[in-house]
Structures are given as structure tokens and as C-alpha cells.
C-alpha positions in Angstrom: 0.0 0.0 0.0 1.4 3.4 -1.0 2.0 5.9 1.8 -1.0 8.1 0.8 -3.4 5.3 0.1 -6.2 4.2 2.3 -7.6 0.7 1.9 -10.9 1.8 0.4 -9.0 3.6 -2.4 -7.2 0.4 -3.5 -8.3 -1.1 -6.9 -9.1 -4.4 -5.3 -11.3 -2.8 -2.7 -13.3 -1.0 -5.4 -13.7 -4.2 -7.3 -14.9 -6.0 -4.2 -17.5 -3.3 -3.6 -18.9 -3.9 -7.1 -18.6 -7.6 -6.7 -20.5 -7.6 -3.4 -23.6 -6.2 -5.1 -23.9 -9.4 -7.2 -23.6 -11.7 -4.1 -25.8 -9.7 -1.7 -28.9 -11.0 -3.5 -27.7 -14.6 -3.6 -28.6 -16.9 -0.8 -25.8 -18.9 0.8 -27.5 -22.2 0.0 -27.3 -21.5 -3.7 -23.5 -21.4 -3.6 -23.6 -25.1 -2.6 -24.7 -26.1 -6.1 -21.0 -26.8 -6.5 -20.3 -30.3 -5.1 -16.6 -29.5 -4.6 -17.2 -26.4 -2.6 -15.9 -28.0 0.7 -12.7 -29.1 -1.0 -12.3 -25.7 -2.6 -12.7 -23.7 0.6 -11.2 -25.9 3.3 -7.6 -26.3 4.3 -5.7 -28.6 6.7 -2.5 -27.5 8.6 -0.8 -28.6 11.8 -3.8 -30.6 13.1 -6.4 -27.9 12.2 -9.0 -28.0 9.5 -10.4 -24.6 8.4 -13.7 -24.8 6.6 -14.7 -21.5 4.9 -17.2 -23.1 2.6 -20.2 -21.6 4.5 -18.9 -18.1 4.0 -21.0 -16.0 1.5 -18.4 -15.8 -1.2 -17.4 -17.6 -4.4 -14.2 -18.2 -6.3 -14.1 -14.7 -7.7 -14.5 -13.2 -4.3 -11.5 -15.0 -3.1 -9.5 -13.9 -6.1 -10.4 -10.3 -5.3 -9.7 -10.6 -1.6 -6.2 -12.1 -2.3 -5.6 -9.2 -4.6 -6.5 -6.8 -1.8 -4.1 -8.5 0.5 -1.3 -8.1 -2.0 -2.2 -4.4 -2.7 -2.4 -3.7 1.1 1.1 -5.1 1.6 0.2 -8.2 3.7 3.2 -10.3 2.5 5.7 -7.6 3.5 3.9 -6.9 6.7 4.2 -10.6 7.7 7.9 -10.6 7.2 8.2 -7.3 9.1 6.3 -8.8 12.1 8.3 -12.0 12.2 11.7 -10.4 11.7 11.4 -8.0 14.5 10.7 -4.7 12.7 9.0 -1.9 14.6 5.4 -2.7 13.6 4.0 -1.1 16.7 4.0 2.4 15.2 2.5 4.5 18.0 5.0 3.0 20.6 7.9 2.7 18.1 8.8 -0.9 18.9 8.6 -4.4 17.6 5.8 -6.8 18.5 7.7 -10.0 19.2 5.3 -12.4 20.8 6.3 -14.9 18.1 9.9 -14.8 19.4 8.6 -16.2 22.7 7.9 -19.5 20.9 11.1 -19.8 18.8 13.0 -23.0 19.5 16.2 -22.7 21.4 18.4 -23.4 18.4 16.9 -20.4 16.5 18.3 -16.9 16.3 16.5 -13.6 15.9 18.7 -10.5 15.9 16.6 -7.5 16.7 18.5 -4.2 16.7 21.8 -5.9 17.7 20.4 -8.3 20.3 19.6 -12.0 20.0 16.3 -12.1 21.7 16.0 -15.9 21.6 18.7 -16.3 24.1 17.0 -13.9 26.5 13.6 -15.7 26.0 15.0 -19.2 26.8 16.9 -17.9 29.8 13.6 -16.7 31.2 11.9 -20.0 30.3 14.6 -21.9 32.0 14.2 -19.8 35.1 10.5 -20.4 35.0 11.1 -24.2 34.7 13.3 -24.2 37.8 10.5 -22.5 39.8 7.9 -25.0 38.4 10.1 -28.0 39.3 10.5 -26.7 42.9 6.7 -26.4 43.3 6.0 -29.7 41.6 8.6 -31.4 43.9 7.0 -29.9 47.0 10.3 -28.2 47.6 8.9 -24.6 47.6 7.9 -24.0 51.1 6.1 -21.1 52.7 7.5 -19.0 55.5 6.6 -21.5 58.1 8.1 -24.5 56.3 5.0 -26.1 54.8 5.0 -26.9 51.1 2.9 -24.7 48.8 -0.5 -26.2 47.9 -2.4 -23.3 46.3 -1.1 -20.7 43.8 -3.2 -17.7 43.0 -2.5 -15.7 39.9 -3.1 -12.0 40.4 -3.4 -10.3 37.0 -5.9 -8.7 34.7 -6.4 -8.6 30.9 -3.7 -10.5 29.1 -2.1 -11.5 32.4 -5.3 -13.3 33.3 -7.4 -14.2 30.2 -4.7 -16.1 28.3 -3.4 -18.2 31.2 -7.0 -18.8 32.5 -8.1 -20.0 29.0 -5.2 -22.3 28.5 -5.1 -23.9 31.9 -8.7 -24.8 31.6 -8.3 -26.1 28.0 -5.4 -28.3 28.9 -6.4 -29.5 32.4 -6.3 -33.1 31.1 -2.6 -32.8 30.6 -1.6 -32.4 34.3 1.5 -34.4 34.9 1.3 -37.4 37.2 3.3 -38.1 40.4 3.9 -34.5 41.4 3.2 -32.6 44.6 -0.4 -31.4 44.1 -0.6 -27.6 43.4 -3.9 -26.0 42.5 -3.9 -22.8 40.4 -6.5 -20.1 40.8 -7.1 -16.7 39.3 -8.1 -13.4 40.8 -8.5 -10.4 38.4 -11.4 -8.3 39.6 -10.4 -5.0 41.3 -13.4 -5.3 43.7 -11.7 -8.2 45.4 -14.7 -10.6 45.1 -12.6 -13.5 43.7 -9.7 -12.9 46.1 -12.0 -12.7 49.1 -13.3 -16.2 48.4 -9.8 -17.6 48.3 -8.7 -15.8 51.4 -11.6 -17.2 53.3 -10.8 -20.8 52.3 -7.0 -21.1 51.9 -4.3 -21.7 54.5 -1.9 -18.7 54.3 1.0 -21.1 55.2 0.5 -23.0 52.0 -0.6 -20.3 49.6 1.6 -18.6 47.0 0.7 -15.5 44.9 1.9 -14.7 41.3 1.8 -11.0 40.8 1.6 -10.6 37.0 1.7 -7.1 35.6 3.8 -5.9 32.7 4.1 -2.4 34.0 3.8 -3.3 37.7 1.5 -0.3 38.0 -1.9 -1.9 37.1 -4.2 -0.8 40.0 -6.5 -3.8 39.6 -3.6 -6.2 40.2 -1.8 -4.2 42.9 -4.9 -3.7 44.9 -5.4 -7.5 45.0 -1.6 -7.9 45.8 -1.7 -5.5 48.7 -4.7 -7.2 50.2 -3.0 -10.6 49.8 0.2 -9.3 51.4 -1.7 -7.9 54.4 -3.6 -11.2 54.8 -0.3 -13.1 54.8 1.5 -10.7 57.2 -1.5 -10.6 59.6 -1.7 -14.4 59.8 1.9 -15.6 59.6 3.7 -13.1 61.7 3.0 -15.0 64.9 4.2 -18.3 63.6 7.6 -19.9 63.8 9.6 -19.6 60.6 11.3 -22.4 58.7 14.2 -22.4 61.1 12.1 -22.4 64.2 12.6 -18.7 65.0 9.7 -16.5 66.0 8.2 -14.3 64.8 8.3 -14.8 61.1 9.7 -11.7 59.4 7.7 -9.7 56.9 10.6 -10.0 54.5 10.6 -13.8 54.6 6.8 -13.9 54.2 6.9 -11.8 51.0 9.9 -13.8 49.7 8.3 -17.2 50.1 4.8 -16.3 49.2 5.2 -14.1 46.1 6.5 -14.5 42.6 6.6 -11.4 40.3 6.2 -11.4 36.5 6.9 -8.0 35.0 8.9 -5.9 32.5 9.9 -3.7 35.5 12.4 -5.4 37.8 12.9 -2.1 39.7 9.2 -1.9 40.7 9.2 -5.6 41.7 12.1 -4.9 44.0 10.5 -1.8 45.4 7.4 -3.9 46.2 9.5 -6.5 48.0 9.7 -9.4 45.6 13.0 -11.2 45.9 15.2 -11.0 42.7 15.4 -14.7 42.3 11.6 -14.9 42.4 11.2 -12.4 39.6 10.4 -13.5 36.1 11.0 -11.1 33.2 9.1 -10.3 30.1 9.7 -7.4 27.7 8.1 -4.2 26.5 8.0 -5.7 23.0 5.4 -8.2 24.1 1.8 -7.0 24.4 -0.2 -8.2 27.3 -2.8 -10.0 25.2 0.0 -11.8 23.4 2.0 -12.7 26.5 0.8 -16.2 27.5 3.8 -17.7 25.6 6.4 -16.5 28.0 6.6 -16.1 31.8 3.1 -14.8 32.1 2.3 -18.4 31.2 3.7 -19.6 34.6 0.2 -20.7 35.7 -0.1 -22.8 32.5 3.3 -24.5 33.2 2.2 -25.2 36.8 -0.9 -27.0 35.5 0.5 -28.9 32.6 4.3 -29.0 33.3 7.0 -27.6 31.1 7.0 -30.5 28.6 3.4 -29.7 27.6 4.1 -25.9 27.9 6.8 -26.3 25.4 4.5 -28.4 23.1 2.1 -25.4 23.3 4.9 -23.1 22.1 5.8 -25.6 19.4 2.3 -25.7 18.0 2.2 -21.9 17.8 5.6 -21.8 16.2 4.5 -24.3 13.6 1.6 -21.9 12.7 4.1 -19.0 12.6 6.2 -20.8 10.0 3.0 -21.6 8.0 2.0 -17.9 8.2 5.5 -16.9 6.9 6.0 -19.5 4.2 2.6 -20.5 2.8 1.3 -18.7 -0.3 -1.6 -16.4 0.4 -4.1 -18.6 -1.2 -3.2 -21.5 1.1 -2.4 -19.4 4.2 -4.9 -20.1 7.0 -4.5 -16.9 9.0 -4.6 -14.9 5.7 -7.8 -16.7 4.5 -9.5 -16.4 7.9 -8.6 -12.7 8.1 -9.9 -12.1 4.5 -13.2 -13.7 5.3 -13.6 -11.3 8.2 -12.8 -8.3 5.9 -15.4 -9.5 3.4 -18.1 -9.8 6.1 -17.4 -6.5 7.8 -16.5 -4.2 4.9 -18.5 -5.7 2.0 -21.5 -7.6 3.5 -21.9 -5.1 6.4 -21.9 -7.8 9.0 -20.7 -6.1 12.2 -21.3 -9.0 14.8 -19.1 -12.1 15.2 -19.8 -14.9 17.6 -17.3 -17.5 18.8 -18.9 -20.9 19.6 -16.6 -23.7 20.9 -18.2 -27.2 21.1 -15.9 -28.5 23.8 -16.2 -27.6 27.5 -12.5 -27.3 27.9 -12.6 -24.2 25.6 -15.0 -22.4 28.0 -12.8 -19.3 28.2 -11.7 -19.2 24.5 -14.4 -16.7 23.5 -13.5 -14.3 26.3 -9.8 -14.6 25.3 -10.6 -13.7 21.7 -12.8 -10.8 22.8 -9.7 -9.1 24.2 -7.4 -10.3 21.4 -9.6 -9.0 18.6 -11.3 -6.0 20.0 -8.4 -4.6 22.0 -6.2 -5.1 19.0 -8.4 -3.9 16.2 -11.0 -1.8 17.9 -9.4 1.3 16.3 -10.6 4.2 14.2 -7.4 5.9 13.3 -4.9 4.8 10.7 -1.1 4.4 11.3 -0.7 7.9 9.9 -3.2 9.4 12.5 -6.1 9.9 10.1 -9.7 8.9 10.9 -10.9 5.9 9.0 -14.1 6.1 6.9 -14.7 2.3 6.8 -15.6 -0.3 9.5 -12.9 -2.1 11.4 -13.3 -4.7 14.1 -16.7 -6.2 14.6 -18.4 -6.7 18.0 -17.2 -10.1 19.1 -18.7 -12.3 21.8 -19.5 -15.9 22.5 -19.7 -18.8 24.8 -19.7 -22.6 24.7 -21.9 -23.6 21.8 -24.1 -26.1 23.6 -24.9 -23.6 26.3 -25.4 -20.7 23.7 -28.0 -22.8 21.9 -30.2 -22.2 25.0 -29.2 -18.6 25.3 -28.8 -16.5 22.1 -29.1 -18.9 19.2 -32.7 -17.7 18.9 -31.3 -14.4 17.7 -28.9 -16.1 15.3 -31.7 -18.1 13.6 -34.7 -15.7 13.7 -33.4 -12.3 14.7 -32.9 -9.3 12.5 -29.1 -8.9 12.9 -26.7 -10.6 10.6 -24.0 -12.4 12.6 -21.0 -14.5 11.4 -20.1 -17.4 13.6 -17.0 -19.4 14.3 -17.7 -23.0 15.3 -14.7 -24.7 16.9 -14.4 -28.4 18.0 -12.0 -31.3 18.3 -12.8 -34.4 16.2 -11.6 -36.9 18.7 -12.0 -37.1 22.5 -12.0 -39.6 25.3 -9.9 -42.3 23.7 -7.7 -42.4 26.8 -10.6 -43.2 29.3 -9.7 -46.5 30.8 -13.1 -47.9 31.7 -14.7 -49.2 28.5 -18.3 -48.4 29.5 -17.5 -44.9 30.7 -15.4 -44.4 27.5 -18.4 -45.5 25.3 -20.8 -43.2 27.1 -18.5 -40.2 26.9 -17.6 -40.8 23.3 -21.4 -40.9 22.5 -21.7 -37.5 24.3 -18.8 -36.2 22.2 -20.6 -37.3 19.0 -23.7 -35.6 20.3 -21.8 -32.3 20.7 -20.3 -32.6 17.2 -23.7 -33.4 15.7 -25.1 -30.2 17.2 -22.0 -28.2 16.0 -22.4 -29.4 12.4 -26.2 -29.1 12.5 -26.3 -25.5 13.8 -23.9 -24.2 11.1 -26.1 -26.1 8.5 -29.3 -24.6 9.7 -27.7 -21.1 9.8 -26.7 -21.6 6.2 -29.9 -23.3 4.8 -32.7 -22.0 6.9 -36.0 -23.8 6.3 -34.3 -25.9 3.5 -32.4 -27.8 6.2 -35.7 -29.7 7.0 -37.7 -31.8 4.5 -41.3 -30.9 5.3 -44.4 -30.7 3.2 -46.0 -27.3 2.9 -44.7 -24.0 4.2 -44.4 -23.7 8.0 -46.1 -20.8 9.8 -44.2 -17.5 10.0 -43.1 -18.0 13.6 -41.4 -21.3 12.6 -39.5 -19.9 9.6 -35.7 -19.9 9.4 -34.2 -17.4 6.9 -30.7 -19.0 6.9 -28.0 -17.2 4.9 -26.0 -16.6 8.1 -22.3 -17.2 7.2 -20.0 -19.3 9.4 -16.5 -20.7 9.7 -15.8 -24.1 11.2 -12.3 -24.8 12.8 -11.8 -28.5 13.6 -8.9 -29.8 15.6 -7.8 -33.4 15.2 -7.6 -33.5 19.0 -7.3 -30.8 21.7 -3.7 -31.1 22.6 -1.1 -28.5 23.7 0.3 -28.5 20.1 -3.1 -28.0 18.4 -4.2 -25.4 20.9 -1.0 -23.5 20.3 -1.6 -23.6 16.6 -5.2 -22.5 17.1 -4.3 -19.5 19.2 -1.6 -18.4 16.8 -4.1 -18.8 13.9 -6.3 -16.2 15.5 -3.4 -13.9 16.5 -2.2 -13.8 12.9 -5.7 -13.4 11.5 -6.0 -10.2 13.7 -2.7 -8.9 12.2 -3.8 -9.5 8.6 -7.0 -7.5 9.2 -5.0 -4.7 10.9 -2.7 -4.5 7.9 -5.6 -4.2 5.5 -7.4 -1.7 7.6 -4.1 0.3 8.1 -4.4 0.3 11.9 -2.0 -0.6 14.7 -3.1 -3.8 16.5 -0.4 -3.6 19.1 -1.4 -0.6 21.2 -4.5 0.1 23.3 -4.7 3.8 24.0 -8.5 3.6 24.3 -7.9 1.6 27.5 -5.6 4.2 29.0 -7.9 7.2 29.3 -10.4 5.3 31.3 -7.7 4.4 33.8 -6.7 8.0 34.2 -10.2 9.2 34.7 -10.8 6.4 37.3 -7.9 7.8 39.3 -9.4 11.3 39.3 -12.8 9.9 40.1 -11.5 7.9 43.1 -9.9 11.0 44.5 -13.2 12.9 44.2 -15.1 10.1 45.9 -12.6 10.4 48.8 -13.3 14.1 49.1 -10.2 15.3 47.4 -11.4 17.9 44.9 -14.5 19.7 43.7 -17.3 17.3 42.5 -19.3 20.2 41.1 -17.0 20.5 38.1 -18.3 17.1 36.8 -21.3 16.5 34.7 -24.7 16.0 36.4 -24.7 12.2 36.0 -21.3 11.7 37.5 -22.1 14.1 40.4 -25.3 12.1 41.1 -23.6 8.8 41.1 -20.8 10.0 43.5 -23.4 11.5 45.8 -25.3 8.2 45.8 -22.1 6.5 46.9 -21.6 9.1 49.7 -25.2 8.6 50.9 -24.7 4.8 51.0 -21.5 5.1 53.0 -23.1 7.5 55.5 -26.0 5.1 56.1 -23.6 2.2 57.1 -24.1 1.1 60.7 
């Protein structure tokens, strides 16, 4: 893309606008007159099958979309991303999350530094901490082995690790000291309060995960946790039998810090050998691959954590090497461009049909909307075209009883992603239990396949004589993508996550926006600090708008009425 061009001025964009007029009047079911449509629009890579055949496009659409990718500079942008160029324009730095999953024998020189060596040094340090906990050798200040680990983080420091630990819970290593991992992210303390009421402070460890080490949500939870530990452990004998236990020893044995700011970790009191590093060139929502992934490694062990990295790296190589017409992240990204910018579909639902992927939709909400929820180009100009759609979702079987009514008979067009593993429960030992569980898995897949079919065909999915009454009609014509995994393993999950990461990048390149900053998040944080001061009586509330004044006064009235 030339420096002065915007995407909507590119020849391929203009062609697609005209082409879209011919397809807007065509029902999706009519495109399936081609018996080879599935073979044409589906691709298999690294244990994933991507089926785009239920998208509302044809062969010509794909030709024009691929031309748009070329004109927008997608091939060069892929190379710039993976080679460590400064693709994060507003913050003038690389976006090197892909470096976190490079194998140890690789090299990546970024501005005179081999980042691979630094990455693997941090992974090795993380492995040593994991091994101590799994061996029961990490002991609290009173000498008892750690039993519960609570991750204190928010956003990317929470959503990624939470999603992966849940998805890969079947891969817990055997014959280790039991360590349960929990997550507390909410600034109101509700999650943390539950843990503090139930856990033994002598056997509880906290991971304080914050890139900047200034995130108020995380630090408020961390300070509460610290006070809880100090108040309950100070009267105990320490590991050597001395009394009382020192505050320094309590913080040392009950906190691990993960941050890009070692100075702030030291100021807070975290021991240097209990600090794990990550770097400014890793965005929070892309950070699960490094030391932010410590909770993942505690659940699945480092062997499976490295398999997760290997799966993502395999997708990175595919993204870099495959021609655009066979490149899964490019094709998935182009399907999204087509839906948003040419079919005017502004809603996107993520629907996994496997309970282990319960948090995958929430993870993608941040990945996509925080990355591409932008309205300014890389040159600082307002866009005059749509960018990221509204994205939401939940487990498909549950969503069928929640919002599928809108998908099938509502007035809003919605594109859906159906995600499911083909195989499950082969390792269940008891044959009767295995048979029943595999039948349940087939039932889940049957619903997954049937729902995308009904969304496509509408009434034509059912052979019935005569027209149904109006309230039983299904219009169909709702596009969808299906992503199948051979099995849900660390490797295929890594490839799946990387697929969506790179899809987001492809769309950002075409929309000419920066997917690696989040300035829209920052203003709310600043205003919240000011508002908190006003609520505490520091400042003049009357300078605010009437609504904000009313809300603060309602809070004051509630506080004054407390017994």
C-alpha cells in the first residue's frame, strides 16, 4: 500500500464493492450447487482444518480478496512482524510475541540483540520454579509446602493463562506434589475474598503478574493478599524455628513477580530470584507464551508448555511460508474483511463445542477487540470504513439455549466461528465410561455441524411438506466458519491461538491500523484515578457532569448510612 493510500481507495477494494452487489442478492444455500465447494474452501494445517465453505463468497470473491491482501502489503507486513521490525508504530517498537515460541536453536537478531537467548533464559528460570513447586520443595515462610497458587493479573495477564489452563487441564503431569492454580482479576476483590476465606496462608503462593507493575487492579489485590499473609503468619515460627516470622521472609516465600519492570518488583519487595521477566515488546494480550504463562506450566508441566509453544511456532512458520491462497491466517482474516466491509456484518460470535474451551471466546474478545477496535490509521487519520466487529460468544451447547434464537430468527446478521475437536475420550480406561463419553462427544459434534447447516440453509435444512407458519420460519443465509482440531492437545491449541493472532494482524494491515497498542484503555484508567480522589473528598465534584455528580453523591449517601 502506498503511503498516501487508504484501503478503500485500492483497486481491489473498489472491485470488491462492485462484486459484493452481485452476491448480496444470492442466498448462501445457492452457492452449494458446486459439489466440490468444501474441498475448494477448506484447508488442513498442523492438526487444524479450516472450513470456509459456509462463507457467503465464491471463487471470484477469493481472487479479489487475495488481490486486496497483495495491494495492502500483507506479505511484506508478515515478514516485518516475524523479523522484529518496529510494527507497533505508536509506541515505536517491535511486537515480538512470536519470538517467545522460537526454538532454542533459532536466532533472531533485533537491533543488535539475539532475543531468543533472553527468552530461553527466562523460560529456564520459570522451569526451575515450576520444578520446585511440583517437587514440594517450595515452602512457605513456616516451612509447609505450597498447595495453592493464586495468579493476580488482569487482561492479558489473566485471560490467556486462564483459558489455556482450563483447556489443557487433562494434561496435568502425574506423580507430582499437588498444586492447585486459581485466578483473581477483579479489582473489587470478590474473587480474592473467596480464596482468602478458604485457603491456608501457610501453603498459599501468589503470582503478581503485571507488565508495568502499576496496574491498579492487580496491585490492589496484591496489597490485600500481602496484608492477609502478614497478619496471619507473623505470629508463627519460621522455617528455622525462629519467632516471629519476618515480613521479608513472608513476602519472599509467598510471592513471585512477573513483569517488565524489575525495579518496581524490587520496590514492592519481591526477591530478585523470584522475579520472572518479560519485555516491552510483548503486548499483554499476546504474552501467555512467556513467563506470564507460569500458571499454565504449573498445571501442565514444562514439557506440555513447550508443546504449546511448538504448536504456535508451527503456525508462525506456516504464516510466513505458505502462499496467500493457502495461508490459513490470511484466509481467515480475509473472510472477516469480506463480512465487515462488503457484506456489512458487524457482529461475530465464537462458539466452541468443547467444555475445555469455555474461556476461549473471552480470550478472543480481548485479542480481537483490543487489537483492532481502532478508528485511526497508522498515519493518524480517521478511518471512513468499518474495522473490528463486535465479538462475543460462549460454549456452543450452552449458547444454543441462550442467544441462538437471535442467530436463527433475529434481525441482525451475525457471522459465527464453530470450533471443535474431532476426537476425544480415547484415553478413558473404563470401556463403559469411555463408550458413554464418546457418545456424548458425538452428540456435541452433531449439534455443532447441524447448527452451522441450519444457519446456512434455513428452512431448507428440513424436509417438510408445505410452508411452516411464519413464527417457525428460518431465513438461513448466516455465514460461518468451522475450525476443527484433530484433538485438543497442547500442540493444536498453540496452533489455534496463533491462527487467530495472525488473523488479527492480517486484518489490521488491510485496515491500516495498529493492532499492538490500546490507547483507548488508558484514558479510562486516568479518569478512574481522578474519580476515586473525588469520591474520597479530594477535589470539587461540582465540576463534573450532572450524572457523575449524582452517582458519586449516591455513593456518599450509602457510606453514611452504614451502621
